C-alpha positions as CSV (number, residue, x, y, z in Angstrom):
1,M,-1.5,-10.7,-104.6
2,V,-0.1,-7.4,-103.5
3,N,1.9,-5.2,-106.0
4,A,4.1,-3.2,-103.6
5,P,7.0,-4.6,-101.7
6,A,6.1,-6.0,-98.3
7,V,7.9,-3.5,-96.0
8,L,7.3,-5.0,-92.6
9,N,10.6,-5.8,-91.0
10,A,9.7,-9.4,-90.1
11,D,12.5,-11.8,-89.2
12,L,10.9,-15.3,-89.1
13,H,14.0,-17.6,-89.0
14,C,16.7,-17.6,-86.3
15,H,18.3,-19.9,-83.8
16,S,19.1,-19.7,-80.1
17,N,21.3,-21.8,-77.8
18,Y,18.3,-24.2,-77.4
19,S,19.5,-25.6,-80.8
20,D,22.6,-24.4,-82.7
21,G,22.6,-20.7,-82.1
22,T,24.9,-19.1,-79.5
23,L,22.6,-16.6,-77.9
24,P,19.8,-17.3,-75.4
25,P,16.2,-16.4,-76.6
26,A,16.0,-13.3,-74.5
27,L,19.2,-11.8,-76.0
28,L,18.0,-12.7,-79.5
29,A,14.8,-10.8,-78.8
30,A,16.8,-7.8,-77.5
31,R,19.0,-7.9,-80.6
32,A,16.0,-8.1,-82.9
33,A,14.4,-5.1,-81.2
34,T,17.6,-3.1,-81.4
35,N,17.9,-3.9,-85.1
36,G,14.4,-2.6,-85.9
37,V,12.6,-6.0,-86.2
38,E,8.8,-5.5,-86.0
39,L,7.7,-9.2,-86.1
40,W,9.9,-11.9,-84.8
41,A,10.0,-15.7,-84.6
42,L,12.5,-18.0,-83.0
43,T,12.8,-21.2,-85.1
44,D,15.1,-23.6,-83.3
45,H,15.9,-27.0,-84.9
46,D,13.3,-29.6,-83.9
47,E,12.8,-27.9,-80.6
48,T,10.2,-25.6,-79.1
49,R,11.3,-25.4,-75.5
50,G,12.7,-21.9,-75.9
51,Q,9.3,-20.5,-77.2
52,G,7.9,-19.3,-73.8
53,I,11.1,-17.3,-73.0
54,A,11.2,-16.0,-76.5
55,R,7.5,-14.8,-76.3
56,E,8.0,-13.0,-73.0
57,A,11.2,-11.4,-74.1
58,A,9.7,-10.3,-77.4
59,L,6.7,-8.7,-75.9
60,S,8.8,-7.0,-73.2
61,H,10.9,-5.3,-76.0
62,G,7.8,-4.2,-77.9
63,L,8.1,-6.9,-80.6
64,A,5.2,-8.7,-82.2
65,W,5.8,-12.5,-81.9
66,L,5.0,-15.7,-83.7
67,S,5.8,-19.2,-82.5
68,G,8.4,-21.0,-84.7
69,V,10.3,-24.1,-85.3
70,E,12.6,-25.6,-88.0
71,I,12.0,-29.3,-88.7
72,S,14.6,-31.5,-90.4
73,V,13.1,-33.8,-93.1
74,S,14.5,-36.2,-95.6
75,F,13.4,-35.8,-99.2
76,A,15.0,-37.5,-102.3
77,G,18.3,-38.2,-100.5
78,E,18.6,-34.6,-99.1
79,T,18.0,-33.0,-95.8
80,V,15.4,-30.3,-96.2
81,H,14.2,-27.9,-93.5
82,I,10.6,-26.9,-93.0
83,V,9.9,-23.9,-90.9
84,G,6.6,-23.9,-88.9
85,L,5.1,-20.6,-87.9
86,G,2.1,-19.6,-85.8
87,F,1.3,-23.0,-84.3
88,D,0.1,-24.0,-80.9
89,T,3.3,-24.8,-78.9
90,D,1.5,-27.2,-76.6
91,D,0.2,-29.4,-79.4
92,T,0.9,-33.0,-78.4
93,A,1.4,-34.5,-81.9
94,L,3.9,-31.8,-82.8
95,T,5.7,-32.2,-79.5
96,A,6.0,-35.9,-79.9
97,G,7.1,-35.6,-83.6
98,L,9.9,-33.2,-82.7
99,A,11.0,-35.5,-79.9
100,A,11.3,-38.4,-82.3
101,T,13.1,-36.3,-84.8
102,R,15.7,-35.2,-82.2
103,G,16.2,-38.8,-81.1
104,G,18.8,-39.8,-83.7
105,R,21.0,-36.7,-83.3
106,L,23.2,-38.0,-80.5
107,Q,24.1,-41.3,-82.2
108,R,24.8,-39.4,-85.4
109,A,27.1,-37.1,-83.5
110,R,29.1,-40.1,-82.1
111,E,29.6,-41.4,-85.6
112,M,30.7,-38.0,-86.8
113,A,33.3,-37.9,-84.0
114,E,34.5,-41.3,-85.0
115,G,35.0,-40.2,-88.5
116,L,36.9,-37.1,-87.4
117,A,39.1,-39.2,-85.1
118,Q,40.1,-41.3,-88.1
119,V,41.8,-38.3,-89.6
120,G,43.5,-37.3,-86.4
121,I,40.9,-34.9,-84.9
122,T,40.4,-36.3,-81.4
123,G,38.1,-35.1,-78.6
124,A,35.5,-33.8,-81.1
125,M,32.5,-35.2,-79.3
126,E,33.5,-33.7,-76.0
127,G,34.4,-30.5,-77.7
128,A,31.1,-30.2,-79.6
129,L,29.1,-30.8,-76.5
130,R,30.7,-27.8,-74.8
131,Y,28.8,-25.7,-77.3
132,V,25.3,-27.2,-76.9
133,G,23.0,-26.9,-73.9
134,N,20.9,-29.9,-74.9
135,P,22.8,-33.0,-76.1
136,E,19.7,-34.2,-78.0
137,L,20.4,-31.3,-80.4
138,V,24.1,-31.7,-81.0
139,S,24.7,-30.9,-84.6
140,R,27.4,-30.3,-87.3
141,T,27.4,-26.6,-86.2
142,H,28.6,-27.5,-82.7
143,F,31.4,-29.7,-84.2
144,A,32.3,-26.8,-86.5
145,R,32.7,-24.4,-83.6
146,Y,35.0,-26.9,-81.8
147,L,37.2,-27.3,-84.9
148,V,37.5,-23.5,-85.1
149,E,38.3,-23.3,-81.4
150,S,41.0,-26.0,-81.7
151,G,42.7,-24.1,-84.6
152,R,41.9,-26.7,-87.3
153,C,40.0,-24.2,-89.5
154,A,39.7,-20.4,-89.5
155,N,35.9,-20.3,-89.5
156,T,32.9,-22.5,-89.5
157,H,32.3,-22.2,-93.2
158,E,35.7,-23.7,-93.8
159,V,35.0,-26.5,-91.4
160,F,31.9,-27.5,-93.3
161,R,33.7,-27.5,-96.7
162,H,36.6,-29.6,-95.5
163,Y,35.1,-32.0,-92.9
164,L,31.3,-31.9,-92.6
165,V,29.7,-32.3,-96.0
166,E,29.1,-35.4,-98.0
167,G,32.4,-37.1,-98.9
168,R,34.3,-35.6,-96.0
169,P,35.4,-37.5,-92.9
170,G,33.0,-36.0,-90.5
171,Y,29.9,-36.3,-92.6
172,V,27.2,-38.8,-91.4
173,P,23.8,-38.8,-93.1
174,H,20.7,-39.0,-91.0
175,R,17.1,-40.1,-91.7
176,W,14.9,-37.3,-90.5
177,A,11.1,-37.0,-90.5
178,A,9.1,-37.5,-93.6
179,L,8.0,-34.3,-95.4
180,G,4.4,-35.2,-95.1
181,D,4.7,-35.8,-91.4
182,A,6.4,-32.5,-90.6
183,V,3.9,-30.5,-92.6
184,R,1.0,-32.3,-91.0
185,W,2.4,-31.7,-87.5
186,I,2.6,-27.9,-88.2
187,V,-0.7,-27.6,-90.0
188,Q,-2.7,-29.7,-87.4
189,A,-1.2,-27.5,-84.7
190,G,-2.7,-24.4,-86.4
191,G,0.4,-23.2,-88.1
192,V,1.8,-22.5,-91.6
193,A,4.5,-24.7,-93.0
194,V,7.3,-23.0,-95.0
195,I,10.1,-24.4,-97.1
196,A,13.3,-22.9,-95.6
197,H,16.2,-21.5,-97.8
198,P,15.3,-23.6,-100.9
199,A,18.5,-22.5,-102.8
200,R,20.6,-24.4,-100.4
201,Y,19.4,-27.9,-101.5
202,R,21.3,-29.7,-104.3
203,F,18.3,-30.7,-106.3
204,S,17.9,-31.0,-110.0
205,P,15.1,-28.9,-111.5
206,T,13.0,-32.0,-111.6
207,A,13.6,-33.0,-108.0
208,E,13.0,-29.4,-106.8
209,Y,9.7,-29.3,-108.7
210,A,8.7,-32.6,-107.0
211,L,9.6,-31.1,-103.6
212,F,7.3,-28.2,-104.1
213,T,4.6,-30.3,-105.6
214,E,4.6,-32.8,-102.7
215,F,4.9,-30.0,-100.1
216,V,1.8,-28.3,-101.4
217,A,-0.1,-31.6,-101.7
218,H,0.6,-32.2,-97.9
219,G,-0.7,-28.7,-97.0
220,G,2.4,-26.6,-97.1
221,R,1.7,-23.0,-97.8
222,G,4.9,-20.9,-97.8
223,V,8.5,-20.6,-99.0
224,E,11.4,-18.5,-97.7
225,V,12.1,-16.0,-100.5
226,M,14.3,-13.6,-98.6
227,T,16.8,-15.3,-96.4
228,G,20.4,-14.9,-95.3
229,S,21.9,-17.5,-97.6
230,H,20.1,-16.4,-100.8
231,S,21.7,-14.2,-103.4
232,A,19.7,-11.5,-105.0
233,A,19.2,-13.7,-108.0
234,E,18.0,-16.6,-105.8
235,C,15.5,-14.3,-104.1
236,L,14.1,-13.4,-107.5
237,K,14.0,-17.1,-108.5
238,Y,12.1,-18.1,-105.5
239,A,9.7,-15.2,-105.7
240,D,8.8,-16.7,-109.1
241,T,8.4,-20.1,-107.5
242,A,6.1,-18.6,-104.9
243,R,3.9,-17.2,-107.6
244,E,4.0,-20.4,-109.6
245,F,2.9,-22.5,-106.7
246,D,0.7,-19.8,-105.1
247,L,2.7,-19.9,-102.0
248,L,3.0,-17.3,-99.2
249,A,6.4,-15.6,-99.1
250,S,8.5,-15.6,-95.9
251,R,11.5,-13.6,-94.8
252,G,14.1,-14.6,-92.2
253,S,17.8,-14.0,-91.6
254,D,18.6,-17.6,-90.4
255,F,20.8,-15.8,-87.7
256,H,22.8,-18.2,-85.5
257,A,25.7,-16.1,-84.0
258,P,27.2,-12.6,-84.2
259,A,30.5,-13.9,-85.4
260,E,29.2,-16.5,-87.9
261,S,26.0,-15.4,-89.6
262,R,26.0,-13.8,-93.0
263,T,23.0,-11.6,-92.1
264,D,22.1,-10.0,-88.8
265,L,18.6,-10.1,-87.4
266,G,16.4,-7.5,-89.2
267,A,19.0,-6.7,-91.9
268,L,17.4,-8.4,-95.0
269,P,16.0,-6.4,-97.9
270,W,12.3,-6.2,-98.3
271,L,10.3,-8.9,-99.9
272,P,9.7,-8.3,-103.6
273,G,6.3,-7.0,-104.7
274,Q,3.5,-9.2,-106.1
275,L,3.9,-11.7,-103.3
276,A,1.6,-12.5,-100.4
277,P,3.6,-12.2,-97.1
278,V,3.2,-15.2,-94.8
279,W,2.5,-12.9,-91.8
280,E,-0.7,-11.6,-93.4
281,A,-2.1,-15.2,-93.3
282,L,-1.0,-15.5,-89.7
283,E,-2.3,-12.2,-88.3
284,H,-4.7,-14.1,-86.0
285,R,-1.8,-15.9,-84.5
286,V,0.5,-12.9,-83.9
287,Q,0.9,-11.9,-80.3
288,R,1.5,-8.2,-79.7
289,P,2.8,-6.2,-76.7
């Protein structure tokens, strides 16, 4: 393990309008470059069709690039996100797995719209679809943007609290991929699997330990330590978790939109010392201008 902080400005988690971000991949690459990012990955939800554009744009702006994706999985009653980095974007098993994972989103969205209609919010399905380029990837974030546009809430964070989390009228659970399947798709495609923003999950200490144990058993190798939704204390906690499970440490803003995201591309603090950065293990997969 290295002792000094990992000072490469790597941003390995963000979203474009191919999933639930608002900017196209080329504009994200430009923003990352302007903000001083040195290594960048686009990690759209369950979707890799923006990767070719992202790669070309990154290299044109002088950015080193890694392929990326964020896969939704179900574990112990929670939705968990697994980021894949440095994989072959043409891998057939990964492509098929992502297509299957996307398959249930549209029906889930219809059920969300029905729940919102029951509390007087009409037209939510049509409103949400105005914010998404691919209906297969319609998500809670698209509904949240519609509710802000319609004046129901002041911002998307307020929408989630009042309408789109468990126990609220627009919440609909979804059965995603299995943890082992998602990790296997990434690993067999030559990539590294990373647990995204672990502090966001509502696990007991026992369930969280089970998540990390099973993740490692399936071949998972990394965890996001520094990410836009982690507090300073949470970053330190998951730095300890990375050391405990001998995991590679990742860093990513989870940027979605200029007006919504807590952290801009490239604006995170450095990874703590005594951690092995995930990009060192993926050096052979990095593409450079």
